[in-house]
C-alpha positions as CSV (number, residue, x, y, z in Angstrom):
1,M,-15.7,15.8,7.1
2,E,-13.3,13.4,8.6
3,E,-13.8,14.7,12.1
4,T,-17.6,14.1,11.6
5,L,-16.9,10.5,10.5
6,E,-14.6,9.9,13.5
7,K,-17.5,10.6,15.8
8,I,-19.2,7.3,14.9
9,E,-18.1,3.9,16.1
10,I,-15.1,2.3,14.4
11,E,-17.1,-0.7,13.2
12,K,-19.6,1.6,11.3
13,Q,-16.7,3.7,9.9
14,D,-15.1,0.6,8.5
15,R,-18.3,-0.6,7.0
16,I,-18.8,2.7,5.2
17,I,-15.2,2.8,4.0
18,N,-15.0,-0.8,2.9
19,S,-18.4,-0.6,1.1
20,A,-17.3,2.5,-0.8
21,L,-13.9,1.1,-1.6
22,E,-15.6,-2.0,-3.1
23,E,-18.1,0.0,-5.1
24,F,-15.6,2.4,-6.6
25,S,-13.2,-0.5,-7.3
26,K,-15.7,-2.4,-9.3
27,N,-17.1,0.5,-11.2
28,S,-16.1,3.8,-12.9
29,F,-16.8,6.9,-10.8
30,E,-19.9,7.7,-12.9
31,K,-21.4,4.2,-12.6
32,A,-20.6,3.7,-8.9
33,S,-23.8,3.6,-7.0
34,T,-24.3,5.3,-3.7
35,N,-27.4,3.0,-3.3
36,N,-25.0,0.0,-3.3
37,I,-22.7,1.7,-0.9
38,V,-25.3,2.5,1.7
39,K,-26.9,-0.9,1.3
40,N,-23.7,-2.8,2.0
41,A,-22.6,-0.4,4.7
42,E,-26.1,-0.8,6.3
43,I,-26.7,3.0,6.7
44,S,-29.1,5.4,5.2
45,K,-28.3,7.5,2.2
46,G,-29.1,10.6,4.2
47,L,-26.4,9.6,6.7
48,L,-23.8,9.0,3.9
49,Y,-24.5,12.5,2.5
50,H,-24.4,13.9,6.0
51,Y,-20.8,12.7,6.4
52,F,-19.5,13.4,2.9
53,G,-21.9,15.8,1.1
54,T,-21.5,14.4,-2.4
55,K,-20.3,11.2,-4.1
56,K,-17.3,13.2,-5.5
57,K,-16.3,14.2,-2.0
58,L,-16.6,10.6,-0.8
59,Y,-14.3,9.5,-3.6
60,E,-11.7,12.3,-2.8
61,F,-11.9,11.3,0.8
62,L,-11.1,7.7,-0.1
63,K,-8.1,8.7,-2.2
64,E,-6.6,10.6,0.7
65,F,-7.6,8.0,3.2
66,T,-6.0,5.0,1.5
67,I,-2.7,6.8,0.9
68,R,-2.6,8.3,4.4
69,E,-3.5,4.9,6.0
70,T,-0.8,3.1,4.0
71,I,1.9,5.6,4.9
72,K,0.8,5.7,8.5
73,N,0.9,1.9,8.8
74,I,4.4,1.7,7.3
75,E,5.8,4.6,9.4
76,G,4.2,3.4,12.6
77,N,4.9,-0.3,12.3
78,I,8.2,-0.7,10.5
79,D,11.3,-1.5,12.6
80,W,13.5,1.5,11.9
81,D,16.3,-0.2,13.9
82,E,16.5,-2.9,11.2
83,R,19.8,-2.1,9.4
84,D,19.5,-4.6,6.6
85,L,18.0,-2.9,3.6
86,L,16.5,-6.1,2.1
87,L,14.8,-7.0,5.4
88,R,13.5,-3.4,5.7
89,I,12.0,-3.5,2.2
90,K,10.4,-6.9,3.0
91,E,8.9,-5.6,6.2
92,A,7.4,-2.6,4.5
93,G,5.8,-4.8,1.8
94,I,4.3,-7.2,4.3
95,I,2.9,-4.3,6.3
96,K,1.1,-3.0,3.2
97,L,-0.2,-6.4,2.3
98,K,-1.6,-7.0,5.8
99,M,-3.8,-3.9,5.3
100,T,-6.1,-6.1,3.2
101,D,-7.2,-7.9,6.4
102,K,-9.0,-4.7,7.4
103,Y,-9.6,-3.2,4.0
104,P,-10.0,-6.0,1.4
105,Y,-10.5,-3.7,-1.6
106,I,-7.7,-1.2,-0.8
107,F,-5.4,-2.4,-3.6
108,N,-8.3,-2.5,-6.1
109,F,-9.1,1.1,-5.3
110,F,-5.4,2.0,-5.5
111,A,-5.5,0.6,-9.1
112,K,-8.4,2.9,-9.9
113,I,-6.6,5.9,-8.4
114,F,-3.6,5.4,-10.6
115,E,-5.8,4.9,-13.7
116,D,-7.6,8.2,-13.1
117,S,-4.8,10.4,-11.8
118,S,-1.6,11.7,-13.4
119,V,1.8,11.0,-11.9
120,D,2.1,14.6,-10.7
121,E,-1.3,14.3,-9.0
122,M,-0.3,11.1,-7.2
123,K,3.0,12.6,-6.1
124,N,1.4,15.7,-4.7
125,L,-1.1,13.6,-2.8
126,T,1.5,11.3,-1.3
127,D,3.9,14.2,-0.5
128,N,1.1,15.9,1.5
129,Y,1.3,13.1,4.0
130,S,4.9,11.8,4.0
131,L,7.5,13.6,2.0
132,G,10.3,11.1,1.1
133,L,9.0,8.0,2.8
134,V,10.6,5.7,0.2
135,D,14.0,7.5,0.7
136,K,13.5,7.0,4.5
137,I,12.9,3.3,4.0
138,Y,16.0,3.0,1.8
139,T,18.4,5.2,3.9
140,K,17.4,5.6,7.6
141,N,19.8,3.7,9.8
142,I,20.7,1.3,6.9
143,D,24.1,-0.4,7.0
144,F,25.5,0.3,3.6
145,S,28.9,-1.2,4.4
146,I,27.6,-4.7,3.7
147,F,27.2,-3.9,0.0
148,R,29.9,-4.7,-2.5
149,D,32.2,-1.8,-3.4
150,D,32.7,-2.9,-7.0
151,I,29.1,-2.4,-8.1
152,D,27.5,1.1,-8.4
153,R,25.2,1.3,-5.3
154,K,22.5,3.2,-7.2
155,K,22.3,0.4,-9.8
156,I,22.0,-2.1,-7.0
157,F,19.1,-0.2,-5.4
158,D,17.5,0.3,-8.8
159,I,17.6,-3.5,-9.5
160,I,16.2,-4.3,-6.0
161,N,13.5,-1.7,-6.2
162,W,12.4,-2.7,-9.7
163,T,12.3,-6.4,-8.7
164,F,10.1,-5.8,-5.7
165,E,7.9,-3.3,-7.5
166,K,7.1,-5.9,-10.2
167,Y,6.6,-8.6,-7.6
168,G,4.3,-6.2,-5.6
169,E,2.3,-5.6,-8.8
170,K,1.9,-9.3,-9.3
171,I,0.7,-9.9,-5.8
172,K,-1.7,-7.0,-5.9
173,K,-3.2,-8.5,-9.1
174,E,-3.6,-11.8,-7.4
175,I,-5.3,-10.2,-4.4
176,I,-7.6,-8.2,-6.6
177,S,-8.7,-11.3,-8.6
178,N,-8.9,-13.6,-5.5
179,T,-11.4,-13.3,-2.8
180,E,-9.6,-15.7,-0.5
181,K,-7.5,-14.5,2.4
182,V,-3.9,-13.5,1.6
183,N,-1.4,-16.3,2.3
184,Y,1.5,-14.3,3.9
185,K,3.6,-17.4,4.4
186,V,3.8,-18.1,0.7
187,I,4.5,-14.4,0.0
188,E,7.2,-14.2,2.6
189,K,8.8,-17.4,1.2
190,D,8.9,-15.8,-2.2
191,I,10.4,-12.6,-0.9
192,D,13.0,-14.5,1.2
193,E,14.1,-16.4,-2.0
194,Y,14.6,-13.1,-3.8
195,I,16.5,-11.7,-0.8
196,E,18.9,-14.7,-0.8
197,V,19.7,-14.1,-4.5
198,F,20.3,-10.4,-3.9
199,K,22.6,-11.2,-1.0
200,K,24.7,-13.5,-3.1
201,L,24.9,-10.9,-5.9
202,F,25.3,-7.6,-4.0
203,Y,26.5,-8.3,-0.4
204,K,30.2,-8.5,0.4
205,G,31.3,-12.2,0.6
206,G,28.3,-13.2,-1.5
207,S,28.6,-15.2,-4.7
208,V,26.2,-16.6,-7.2
209,N,28.1,-19.9,-6.8
210,D,27.6,-20.0,-3.0
């Protein structure tokens, strides 16, 4: 199916994908309309079914596509030579957010996936494309010597991860409810402020009184 889709021009591919992402994001699977999808994608229904066969197969394709594209974007664009963990995490987050430039409804669709899938289903799906990407972000070429020795490192990582996870959820909700273009400068400023707090708390030489 994907090979068939790749035979058409990129602009039409993106129209189909974005139209389907929007429709499945705004409606349950049962209520999602292929008529709306083909209308907004500016293609015939026959062409849609030629590429995907059924609405269910289109939905399953989108699940794999969004996860695969996210992982591919992070792995392909992150600076693996960056040794500062906090800057590495920041970069991964910005890479994900910038995907909304090309796929505005990708986070909306992600929300639907997590609503409709179990934790094990999502883990199996992501592991199919990149086993241990999160571990790779947190460990590959990272300079752990800059962290304080008097605080358990796992607890440090848990606090950092939980903070950015919750912040990421907040930003995703804002993106979902706001049709305006994402303001990356505001987001980066927020992340930089968190990073400065973490440096004072967890890096050697740091102090909450600095």
